[in-house]
Z-matrix of the N, CA and C atoms (Angstrom, degrees):
N
C 1 1.441
C 2 1.666 1 106.45
N 3 1.219 2 113.06 1 132.57
C 4 1.573 3 124.98 2 -169.07
C 5 1.562 4 103.20 3 -80.36
N 6 1.281 5 112.42 4 154.10
C 7 1.430 6 128.16 5 -178.04
C 8 1.581 7 107.10 6 -58.79
N 9 1.322 8 110.10 7 -47.22
C 10 1.495 9 114.33 8 174.30
C 11 1.542 10 117.31 9 -57.56
N 12 1.198 11 116.59 10 -41.55
C 13 1.496 12 116.41 11 172.26
C 14 1.509 13 115.35 12 -66.60
N 15 1.292 14 115.32 13 -35.60
C 16 1.512 15 116.93 14 175.02
C 17 1.527 16 110.53 15 -70.05
N 18 1.326 17 118.76 16 -39.68
C 19 1.493 18 117.78 17 173.43
C 20 1.616 19 115.95 18 -61.82
N 21 1.347 20 109.25 19 -41.05
C 22 1.563 21 113.57 20 176.40
C 23 1.439 22 106.99 21 -65.41
N 24 1.224 23 125.20 22 -43.59
C 25 1.486 24 126.19 23 -174.09
C 26 1.492 25 107.53 24 -66.26
N 27 1.345 26 123.76 25 -37.77
C 28 1.390 27 126.78 26 179.49
C 29 1.534 28 108.43 27 -67.57
N 30 1.315 29 117.14 28 -49.34
C 31 1.442 30 117.24 29 174.39
C 32 1.480 31 117.22 30 -54.77
N 33 1.387 32 119.75 31 -43.79
C 34 1.345 33 128.78 32 176.79
C 35 1.596 34 108.89 33 -56.24
N 36 1.347 35 118.10 34 -43.82
C 37 1.404 36 121.47 35 179.19
C 38 1.501 37 116.77 36 -67.24
N 39 1.382 38 114.44 37 -39.03
C 40 1.578 39 122.50 38 174.05
C 41 1.547 40 109.78 39 -71.15
N 42 1.297 41 117.95 40 -51.99
C 43 1.464 42 123.74 41 -173.65
C 44 1.569 43 109.60 42 -113.40
N 45 1.211 44 119.28 43 70.58
C 46 1.517 45 116.73 44 -178.06
C 47 1.678 46 107.51 45 -63.23
N 48 1.254 47 108.12 46 145.63
C 49 1.541 48 115.29 47 175.08
C 50 1.549 49 108.67 48 -82.28
N 51 1.400 50 108.78 49 157.10
C 52 1.476 51 114.94 50 -179.66
C 53 1.626 52 102.40 51 -103.79
N 54 1.376 53 113.12 52 153.24
C 55 1.327 54 121.18 53 174.98
C 56 1.623 55 109.69 54 -75.62
N 57 1.232 56 120.31 55 133.70
C 58 1.516 57 125.18 56 177.03
C 59 1.518 58 112.27 57 -115.59
N 60 1.292 59 117.55 58 133.46
C 61 1.335 60 125.87 59 -175.25
C 62 1.520 61 110.97 60 -118.27
N 63 1.340 62 123.11 61 127.85
C 64 1.425 63 122.95 62 -178.58
C 65 1.538 64 110.89 63 -155.80
N 66 1.312 65 119.43 64 153.31
C 67 1.400 66 115.43 65 171.13
C 68 1.478 67 111.06 66 -68.97
N 69 1.300 68 117.82 67 -46.42
C 70 1.409 69 119.94 68 -173.01
C 71 1.424 70 116.95 69 -178.89
N 72 1.529 71 115.32 70 77.73
C 73 1.431 72 114.70 71 171.80
C 74 1.531 73 114.03 72 -78.17
N 75 1.305 74 117.38 73 -8.79
C 76 1.441 75 122.18 74 172.07
C 77 1.548 76 102.31 75 -99.64
N 78 1.315 77 115.77 76 123.10
C 79 1.431 78 121.08 77 -170.63
C 80 1.608 79 106.21 78 -62.27
N 81 1.334 80 118.87 79 88.72
C 82 1.416 81 122.36 80 176.37
C 83 1.545 82 115.74 81 -76.02
N 84 1.408 83 113.66 82 -25.70
C 85 1.464 84 118.57 83 177.49
C 86 1.604 85 108.54 84 78.17
N 87 1.198 86 116.62 85 15.82
C 88 1.510 87 119.85 86 177.04
C 89 1.439 88 106.63 87 -105.14
N 90 1.349 89 118.23 88 82.36
C 91 1.453 90 123.92 89 173.98
C 92 1.516 91 109.01 90 -123.40
N 93 1.314 92 117.45 91 149.39
C 94 1.473 93 117.47 92 179.21
C 95 1.698 94 101.62 93 -163.47
N 96 1.253 95 113.69 94 139.94
C 97 1.395 96 115.25 95 -178.94
C 98 1.512 97 110.58 96 -86.91
N 99 1.271 98 123.40 97 1.78
C 100 1.410 99 127.42 98 -173.60
C 101 1.542 100 112.77 99 -53.51
N 102 1.321 101 115.37 100 -45.63
C 103 1.448 102 117.31 101 179.50
C 104 1.493 103 112.10 102 -59.00
N 105 1.317 104 116.32 103 -43.89
C 106 1.420 105 125.64 104 -176.23
C 107 1.671 106 107.55 105 -63.51
N 108 1.316 107 113.52 106 -39.85
C 109 1.374 108 118.87 107 177.70
C 110 1.529 109 115.43 108 -66.35
N 111 1.395 110 115.48 109 -43.37
C 112 1.331 111 121.29 110 -179.36
C 113 1.655 112 111.90 111 -69.40
N 114 1.367 113 113.55 112 -36.02
C 115 1.407 114 118.29 113 175.76
C 116 1.565 115 110.55 114 -64.24
N 117 1.424 116 116.40 115 -45.76
C 118 1.394 117 114.68 116 173.84
C 119 1.477 118 117.89 117 -59.22
N 120 1.292 119 115.23 118 -41.92
C 121 1.470 120 119.26 119 175.24
C 122 1.495 121 114.06 120 -62.36
N 123 1.360 122 117.79 121 -28.06
C 124 1.465 123 117.78 122 178.46
C 125 1.446 124 109.31 123 -82.05
N 126 1.348 125 120.78 124 -25.16
C 127 1.517 126 120.21 125 169.62
C 128 1.531 127 105.23 126 -61.13
N 129 1.235 128 119.48 127 -55.92
C 130 1.413 129 122.61 128 -179.25
C 131 1.527 130 116.78 129 -49.98
N 132 1.401 131 113.11 130 -38.59
C 133 1.368 132 117.56 131 -172.24
C 134 1.544 133 104.52 132 -77.97
N 135 1.297 134 120.54 133 -37.36
C 136 1.547 135 123.71 134 177.13
C 137 1.505 136 113.11 135 -65.40
N 138 1.293 137 118.25 136 -32.67
C 139 1.392 138 125.89 137 174.76
C 140 1.547 139 111.48 138 -64.06
N 141 1.334 140 110.65 139 -43.06
C 142 1.634 141 117.29 140 178.69
C 143 1.521 142 101.64 141 -67.15
N 144 1.305 143 123.68 142 -50.32
C 145 1.422 144 114.82 143 -176.83
C 146 1.444 145 116.59 144 -66.59
N 147 1.373 146 116.09 145 -33.15
C 148 1.488 147 115.92 146 175.86
C 149 1.473 148 113.06 147 -55.77
N 150 1.423 149 109.29 148 -48.53
C 151 1.488 150 118.55 149 -176.37
C 152 1.525 151 113.45 150 -68.85
N 153 1.273 152 116.05 151 -20.15
C 154 1.526 153 120.51 152 -177.82
C 155 1.585 154 109.66 153 -95.20
N 156 1.306 155 116.89 154 -10.67
C 157 1.435 156 120.73 155 -175.20
C 158 1.521 157 109.31 156 -71.06
N 159 1.348 158 125.64 157 120.73
C 160 1.317 159 132.74 158 178.24
C 161 1.570 160 116.36 159 -80.17
N 162 1.297 161 120.93 160 126.70
C 163 1.366 162 117.11 161 174.74
C 164 1.529 163 109.68 162 -75.02
N 165 1.437 164 113.25 163 144.09
C 166 1.414 165 111.47 164 -179.15
C 167 1.519 166 113.68 165 -88.98
N 168 1.313 167 114.55 166 174.24
C 169 1.445 168 114.46 167 -178.33
C 170 1.634 169 109.07 168 -69.19
N 171 1.321 170 106.34 169 140.66
C 172 1.480 171 119.58 170 -171.87
C 173 1.567 172 117.03 171 -53.72
N 174 1.397 173 115.49 172 -21.23
C 175 1.448 174 121.59 173 -174.60
C 176 1.642 175 109.57 174 -89.53
N 177 1.208 176 117.53 175 -5.91
C 178 1.492 177 124.10 176 -176.70
C 179 1.497 178 112.04 177 -100.30
N 180 1.377 179 118.74 178 90.02
C 181 1.452 180 121.62 179 -174.25
C 182 1.573 181 110.74 180 -64.15
N 183 1.372 182 118.61 181 -35.74
C 184 1.471 183 119.11 182 -179.17
C 185 1.440 184 115.43 183 -69.09
N 186 1.428 185 114.30 184 -36.67
C 187 1.491 186 122.40 185 173.37
C 188 1.568 187 111.80 186 -65.36
N 189 1.386 188 114.30 187 -40.63
C 190 1.473 189 119.75 188 179.64
C 191 1.505 190 113.59 189 -62.74
N 192 1.477 191 115.03 190 -42.76
C 193 1.410 192 119.77 191 171.83
C 194 1.358 193 115.73 192 -59.33
N 195 1.388 194 117.42 193 -44.14
C 196 1.524 195 120.55 194 -179.60
C 197 1.399 196 112.60 195 -63.46
N 198 1.441 197 116.80 196 -42.98
C 199 1.506 198 124.63 197 175.46
C 200 1.620 199 105.20 198 -55.30
N 201 1.293 200 121.37 199 -58.00
C 202 1.358 201 124.70 200 -169.73
C 203 1.622 202 107.33 201 -56.07
N 204 1.283 203 112.89 202 -44.58
C 205 1.450 204 119.54 203 -176.15
C 206 1.516 205 112.39 204 -68.35
N 207 1.337 206 120.79 205 -35.85
C 208 1.403 207 126.37 206 172.95
C 209 1.466 208 116.07 207 -67.19
N 210 1.458 209 109.92 208 -43.47
C 211 1.453 210 113.25 209 174.46
C 212 1.412 211 120.63 210 -65.50
N 213 1.419 212 112.45 211 -35.06
C 214 1.414 213 117.78 212 178.65
C 215 1.540 214 111.93 213 -68.22
N 216 1.396 215 115.78 214 -42.63
C 217 1.452 216 118.71 215 169.61
C 218 1.417 217 120.65 216 -52.33
N 219 1.378 218 116.03 217 -42.47
C 220 1.443 219 122.59 218 179.65
C 221 1.487 220 108.01 219 -66.64
N 222 1.356 221 119.04 220 -45.84
C 223 1.375 222 115.96 221 175.31
C 224 1.506 223 121.25 222 -61.26
N 225 1.309 224 115.19 223 -44.58
C 226 1.435 225 118.17 224 170.05
C 227 1.488 226 117.98 225 -50.61
N 228 1.402 227 116.49 226 -48.04
C 229 1.395 228 119.01 227 177.05
C 230 1.545 229 115.51 228 -63.50
N 231 1.420 230 112.92 229 -38.81
C 232 1.413 231 115.70 230 175.92
C 233 1.551 232 112.57 231 -61.11
N 234 1.295 233 116.53 232 -49.37
C 235 1.457 234 119.17 233 175.53
C 236 1.451 235 119.26 234 -60.26
N 237 1.414 236 115.27 235 -41.51
C 238 1.526 237 120.41 236 175.96
C 239 1.669 238 108.59 237 -61.15
N 240 1.236 239 113.41 238 -41.85
C 241 1.524 240 119.58 239 179.85
C 242 1.555 241 111.82 240 -65.56
N 243 1.314 242 113.21 241 -44.15
C 244 1.442 243 120.92 242 179.26
C 245 1.556 244 105.65 243 -55.48
N 246 1.387 245 111.78 244 -50.01
C 247 1.587 246 115.90 245 -170.99
C 248 1.676 247 101.20 246 -69.51
N 249 1.265 248 125.23 247 -41.36
C 250 1.395 249 132.31 248 178.36
C 251 1.549 250 107.30 249 -51.85
N 252 1.299 251 117.36 250 -54.53
C 253 1.565 252 120.11 251 179.89
C 254 1.433 253 110.74 252 -59.58
N 255 1.293 254 116.94 253 -42.87
C 256 1.555 255 122.84 254 -176.47
C 257 1.665 256 103.73 255 -62.76
N 258 1.310 257 117.10 256 -46.90
C 259 1.430 258 121.15 257 178.25
C 260 1.555 259 115.25 258 -56.97
N 261 1.277 260 112.79 259 -53.61
C 262 1.345 261 121.02 260 170.00
C 263 1.410 262 122.53 261 -49.09
N 264 1.345 263 116.67 262 -51.32
C 265 1.446 264 121.46 263 174.14
C 266 1.470 265 114.87 264 -64.78
N 267 1.372 266 111.60 265 -32.66
C 268 1.530 267 111.76 266 171.87
C 269 1.478 268 117.13 267 -63.40
N 270 1.229 269 114.19 268 -35.99
C 271 1.555 270 123.10 269 177.40
C 272 1.472 271 108.40 270 -62.99
N 273 1.447 272 116.61 271 -48.55
C 274 1.502 273 118.51 272 173.16
C 275 1.533 274 112.31 273 -59.03
N 276 1.330 275 119.41 274 -48.89
C 277 1.418 276 118.27 275 -172.82
C 278 1.509 277 113.21 276 -66.51
N 279 1.339 278 118.46 277 -36.38
C 280 1.301 279 122.56 278 -170.54
C 281 1.567 280 110.73 279 -88.81
N 282 1.251 281 118.04 280 -32.35
C 283 1.510 282 120.55 281 -174.92
C 284 1.488 283 118.02 282 -107.79
N 285 1.408 284 119.46 283 -25.45
C 286 1.393 285 122.75 284 -177.19
C 287 1.480 286 114.30 285 -102.41
N 288 1.317 287 117.55 286 -47.24
C 289 1.525 288 116.93 287 -176.08
C 290 1.413 289 112.37 288 -76.09
N 291 1.318 290 115.55 289 139.56
C 292 1.487 291 127.05 290 175.68
C 293 1.475 292 118.16 291 -112.28
N 294 1.224 293 116.43 292 167.52
C 295 1.586 294 117.29 293 176.89
C 296 1.466 295 115.34 294 -54.27
N 297 1.349 296 116.39 295 -34.37
C 298 1.548 297 117.26 296 -176.10
C 299 1.605 298 103.17 297 -70.98
N 300 1.309 299 121.53 298 -27.83
C 301 1.345 300 127.54 299 -173.65
C 302 1.659 301 102.87 300 -68.51
N 303 1.279 302 108.51 301 -44.93
C 304 1.464 303 117.75 302 -179.29
C 305 1.404 304 115.16 303 -65.89
N 306 1.346 305 118.76 304 -34.17
C 307 1.473 306 129.68 305 175.03
C 308 1.585 307 106.71 306 -59.61
N 309 1.415 308 112.98 307 -52.19
C 310 1.345 309 118.41 308 -174.15
C 311 1.457 310 115.54 309 -72.21
N 312 1.406 311 117.11 310 -25.02
C 313 1.394 312 124.34 311 178.52
C 314 1.513 313 107.87 312 -126.66
N 315 1.238 314 122.59 313 87.99
C 316 1.499 315 124.27 314 -169.93
C 317 1.596 316 111.69 315 -69.16
N 318 1.253 317 115.56 316 -22.27
C 319 1.539 318 118.96 317 -179.18
C 320 1.514 319 108.77 318 -88.90
N 321 1.269 320 125.39 319 -3.64
C 322 1.446 321 131.95 320 177.01
C 323 1.479 322 112.71 321 -38.32
N 324 1.486 323 115.91 322 -58.81
C 325 1.428 324 126.81 323 -173.37
C 326 1.655 325 103.69 324 -60.99
N 327 1.268 326 120.21 325 -39.68
C 328 1.373 327 122.09 326 -166.64
C 329 1.615 328 105.40 327 -78.42
N 330 1.301 329 115.73 328 -31.65
C 331 1.438 330 121.37 329 177.44
C 332 1.580 331 108.73 330 -67.06
N 333 1.296 332 120.49 331 -42.76
C 334 1.355 333 125.63 332 -178.01
C 335 1.475 334 108.45 333 -67.24
N 336 1.427 335 118.72 334 -43.84
C 337 1.419 336 120.61 335 177.25
C 338 1.463 337 115.28 336 -61.14
N 339 1.358 338 113.80 337 -44.59
C 340 1.410 339 117.15 338 179.15
C 341 1.512 340 112.58 339 -67.44
N 342 1.314 341 121.10 340 -38.28
C 343 1.525 342 125.03 341 172.91
C 344 1.443 343 107.79 342 -55.89
N 345 1.360 344 117.99 343 -49.60
C 346 1.605 345 114.39 344 -178.99
C 347 1.447 346 114.39 345 -62.31
N 348 1.449 347 115.62 346 -40.83
C 349 1.482 348 116.31 347 -177.57
C 350 1.615 349 105.50 348 -68.34
N 351 1.322 350 122.51 349 -34.58
C 352 1.451 351 121.64 350 177.27
C 353 1.415 352 113.70 351 -66.46
N 354 1.429 353 119.09 352 -33.27
C 355 1.429 354 120.26 353 171.94
C 356 1.472 355 111.46 354 -60.83
N 357 1.296 356 119.22 355 -44.86
C 358 1.327 357 125.16 356 174.84
C 359 1.605 358 117.00 357 -55.42
N 360 1.334 359 109.54 358 -47.51
C 361 1.380 360 118.93 359 -176.07
C 362 1.577 361 113.40 360 -67.80
N 363 1.356 362 114.52 361 -30.58
C 364 1.513 363 121.98 362 178.99
C 365 1.519 364 107.40 363 -81.93
N 366 1.315 365 116.85 364 -18.75
C 367 1.539 366 108.70 365 174.21
C 368 1.516 367 106.46 366 -81.44
N 369 1.277 368 121.31 367 -24.22
C 370 1.523 369 122.68 368 -173.31
C 371 1.552 370 110.37 369 -85.78
N 372 1.214 371 123.86 370 -23.40
C 373 1.454 372 126.09 371 -171.23
C 374 1.545 373 107.67 372 -144.79
N 375 1.381 374 118.06 373 170.70
C 376 1.406 375 125.43 374 175.25
C 377 1.461 376 100.70 375 -121.77
N 378 1.435 377 121.85 376 82.38
C 379 1.359 378 126.77 377 173.06
C 380 1.604 379 109.14 378 -119.06
N 381 1.405 380 105.49 379 124.95
C 382 1.479 381 112.10 380 -173.22
C 383 1.608 382 113.76 381 -66.90
N 384 1.266 383 114.72 382 -30.38
C 385 1.418 384 120.18 383 170.06
C 386 1.330 385 121.40 384 -61.81
N 387 1.370 386 115.99 385 -43.75
C 388 1.324 387 123.38 386 170.91
C 389 1.645 388 116.14 387 -63.86
N 390 1.198 389 110.87 388 -41.28
C 391 1.563 390 117.17 389 171.15
C 392 1.429 391 112.20 390 -58.90
N 393 1.311 392 117.33 391 -45.98
C 394 1.458 393 121.15 392 -178.48
C 395 1.469 394 112.92 393 -63.77
N 396 1.358 395 115.66 394 -37.66
C 397 1.416 396 122.35 395 -179.43
C 398 1.570 397 108.35 396 -70.58
N 399 1.260 398 119.93 397 -35.96
C 400 1.556 399 120.18 398 172.32
C 401 1.432 400 107.25 399 -59.75
N 402 1.268 401 121.70 400 -55.76
C 403 1.458 402 124.81 401 -171.84
C 404 1.615 403 107.69 402 -51.04
N 405 1.381 404 111.91 403 -49.28
C 406 1.515 405 121.88 404 -179.72
C 407 1.438 406 108.18 405 -60.19
N 408 1.256 407 126.41 406 -43.35
C 409 1.449 408 131.37 407 -173.33
C 410 1.561 409 107.09 408 -68.90
N 411 1.359 410 111.76 409 -51.40
C 412 1.443 411 116.14 410 177.38
C 413 1.519 412 111.93 411 -57.75
N 414 1.300 413 120.46 412 -43.80
C 415 1.422 414 127.82 413 173.07
C 416 1.468 415 113.31 414 -50.52
N 417 1.401 416 115.83 415 -45.48
C 418 1.391 417 119.86 416 -178.41
C 419 1.522 418 112.44 417 -72.25
N 420 1.280 419 118.50 418 -33.85
C 421 1.476 420 123.32 419 167.90
C 422 1.503 421 114.44 420 -59.70
N 423 1.321 422 113.99 421 -38.46
C 424 1.540 423 118.51 422 -177.71
C 425 1.454 424 105.57 423 -72.56
N 426 1.261 425 123.67 424 -40.36
C 427 1.394 426 122.30 425 176.08
C 428 1.501 427 118.04 426 -60.63
N 429 1.281 428 113.84 427 -38.42
C 430 1.525 429 118.30 428 173.31
C 431 1.466 430 110.90 429 -65.63
N 432 1.487 431 114.20 430 -45.26
C 433 1.402 432 121.11 431 176.46
C 434 1.644 433 112.31 432 -47.15
N 435 1.384 434 110.71 433 -54.82
C 436 1.372 435 117.65 434 -174.20
C 437 1.555 436 112.29 435 -67.42
N 438 1.326 437 116.35 436 -35.51
C 439 1.626 438 120.38 437 176.84
C 440 1.529 439 104.24 438 -60.78
N 441 1.383 440 119.50 439 -48.68
C 442 1.588 441 119.67 440 178.98
C 443 1.499 442 112.71 441 -62.57
N 444 1.425 443 116.28 442 -43.86
C 445 1.428 444 119.99 443 -175.62
C 446 1.506 445 108.49 444 -61.02
N 447 1.478 446 115.41 445 -49.51
C 448 1.390 447 120.58 446 -171.17
C 449 1.560 448 111.35 447 -66.39
N 450 1.255 449 116.69 448 -33.93
C 451 1.462 450 121.81 449 171.81
C 452 1.525 451 113.49 450 -62.91
N 453 1.317 452 117.89 451 -42.96
C 454 1.407 453 118.95 452 -176.71
C 455 1.592 454 104.89 453 -74.13
N 456 1.265 455 119.99 454 -36.72
C 457 1.434 456 118.06 455 179.36
C 458 1.676 457 112.32 456 -62.02
N 459 1.338 458 107.53 457 -42.47
C 460 1.419 459 110.89 458 177.95
C 461 1.561 460 114.28 459 -62.06
N 462 1.321 461 112.56 460 -41.08
C 463 1.346 462 119.03 461 178.66
C 464 1.609 463 113.13 462 -59.56
N 465 1.414 464 113.81 463 -37.43
C 466 1.448 465 120.16 464 -177.80
C 467 1.549 466 104.56 465 -71.34
N 468 1.374 467 115.39 466 -45.13
C 469 1.419 468 114.82 467 177.46
C 470 1.548 469 116.21 468 -57.13
N 471 1.280 470 110.91 469 -36.92
C 472 1.508 471 117.54 470 -176.02
C 473 1.645 472 108.42 471 -74.35
N 474 1.256 473 112.14 472 -33.55
C 475 1.513 474 114.66 473 176.50
C 476 1.619 475 110.19 474 -65.33
N 477 1.288 476 114.77 475 -43.99
C 478 1.489 477 118.29 476 176.99
C 479 1.371 478 110.49 477 -64.01
N 480 1.385 479 122.25 478 -50.15
C 481 1.489 480 125.57 479 -177.14
C 482 1.418 481 111.07 480 -59.65
N 483 1.390 482 124.06 481 -35.66
C 484 1.494 483 123.05 482 -173.42
C 485 1.531 484 107.99 483 -104.46
N 486 1.278 485 120.64 484 -0.01
C 487 1.493 486 124.48 485 175.09
C 488 1.543 487 111.11 486 76.38
N 489 1.211 488 115.59 487 29.49
C 490 1.567 489 120.57 488 175.08
C 491 1.524 490 109.62 489 -68.65
């Protein structure tokens, strides 16, 4: 075993490294709003299911338990997907969008702020209008994303084609 390996091993034992988790602090270029869109749509679907769920007769304990179980599951899924939507939007906002995107789309910051607030609101309650507004806001962010992504892709193709 070399002296270098012994030294590195000793350093690792004295100063062990910590695991780091991130979507992408290295610009991988793999961004897509589809997860946020699906999460927002799931929130809306769960709100629809919650609102459509019928309470059983009060004297049927089995039906009451099934109702409580189903309602709880719908609520948990709704809240998990609202949080997932917020997380995915945060990744796009923090890692993908740049100042030149904000210049081209001046309402971009407000869209993200609104979407984040709607994610929170949809965790707090089961309001169909709020869920629909979340879906519409995320769809708008996705449209902006694809407009910027397609422009960048076209620029890259043009650079390759013309030897830039």
